[in-house]
Phi, psi and omega in degrees: 000132177279145176272343179222157166237136181228136179286153178303323180294318178293320178299314178298319180295317178298317178298318178297319179297312180299318181290314181298319181275000180055044179268131185267344180289146175239010180259115183244123182264135167270126181222157176282114184263352176165169176234136179220189181297336179271001180108196183286151177236136183238155180213181180237147176206153172287139183199169177265150178293140177238163183300328184271015183266144164267143185238132174236117178268129176230112187052238182260013178252146179244119180259130184248132176224126177299135183306320182295325176293319178297318179297320183279322189244355179078204180286142179259134176261128178248118186234158175251139175234151178212093183226129176052039179083357177261130179232158176170182179240136176231154182241130182223132178282156178286336174223152186264000181079215180293159178305127180260165178137164182256129178237015186272350179217172180253015185297330184263350184275000000 
């Protein structure tokens, strides 16, 4: 079972970034970068493999996901977007875990 799914466009963009920046690492970690009113936010970073990681090899790149993140959020989809001159890569889990949202104020109600 793969811990990630990546679109061909996102894979090409990641390879271009690594090549342009002359980065030699091929290990890319999916990590939880924060929690907000909209739920969890995920990102990518170069990192070393750890014992608690699930590994998904895609061509010459190795994607690392901590087992606990996979258990809580499922498989991660890595996609590329190009809309209205804005481009980038985003990471989205297949499930969001517990119901997210802010209930500490009445500002949004």
